C-alpha positions as CSV (number, residue, x, y, z in Angstrom):
1,X,179.9,42.1,235.7
2,X,178.1,41.1,238.9
3,X,177.7,37.5,237.7
4,X,181.5,37.3,236.9
5,X,182.4,38.7,240.4
6,X,180.0,36.2,242.0
7,X,181.8,33.3,240.2
8,X,185.2,34.7,241.4
9,X,184.0,34.7,245.0
10,X,181.9,31.5,245.1
11,X,183.5,29.3,242.6
12,X,187.1,30.5,242.8
13,X,187.1,31.6,239.2
14,X,189.8,34.1,238.0
15,X,188.7,37.6,237.0
16,X,189.9,38.3,233.5
17,X,191.9,41.4,232.7
18,X,189.0,42.6,230.6
19,X,186.5,42.2,233.4
20,X,188.9,43.9,235.8
21,X,189.2,46.8,233.4
22,X,185.4,47.0,233.1
23,X,185.1,47.1,236.9
24,X,187.8,49.7,237.3
25,X,186.1,51.8,234.6
26,X,182.8,51.6,236.4
27,X,184.4,52.7,239.7
28,X,186.4,55.5,237.9
29,X,183.2,56.8,236.2
30,X,181.1,56.6,239.4
31,X,178.7,54.2,237.9
32,X,176.3,52.2,240.1
33,X,177.8,49.1,241.5
34,X,175.9,46.1,242.8
35,X,176.9,43.8,245.7
36,X,180.2,42.3,244.6
37,X,181.3,45.4,242.6
38,X,180.6,47.6,245.7
39,X,182.5,45.1,247.9
40,X,185.5,45.4,245.5
41,X,185.3,49.2,245.6
42,X,185.1,49.1,249.4
43,X,188.2,46.8,249.4
44,X,190.1,49.4,247.4
45,X,189.0,52.0,249.9
46,X,191.0,50.2,252.5
47,X,194.1,50.5,250.4
48,X,194.1,54.1,249.1
49,X,197.5,53.9,247.5
50,X,196.4,50.9,245.4
51,X,193.1,52.6,244.6
52,X,194.8,55.8,243.5
53,X,197.3,54.0,241.3
54,X,194.7,51.8,239.6
55,X,192.4,54.7,238.9
56,X,195.1,57.2,237.9
57,X,195.2,58.4,234.3
58,X,198.7,57.1,234.0
59,X,197.8,53.5,234.8
60,X,194.3,53.4,233.6
61,X,194.9,54.8,230.1
62,X,197.8,52.4,229.5
63,X,195.6,49.5,230.8
64,X,192.9,50.6,228.4
65,X,195.3,50.5,225.4
66,X,196.3,47.0,226.4
67,X,192.7,45.9,226.6
68,X,191.8,47.5,223.3
69,X,194.7,45.9,221.5
70,X,193.1,42.5,222.0
71,X,196.4,41.1,223.2
72,X,194.5,39.0,225.8
């Protein structure tokens, strides 16, 4: 995950939905985050409405179904 986030920041890559889901899951589960993951979490802290929505059961569980469906 950290390598992907590094590429997003330094090489202007796009973060895939699968990687975004993984990052949100790590934040939601309170897993240890490294530099770029921690920075993303701190960014979400600045926007509590967005953080709350992205980590809510309503959004997260629907997002999980999409990711698991292999649509992307």
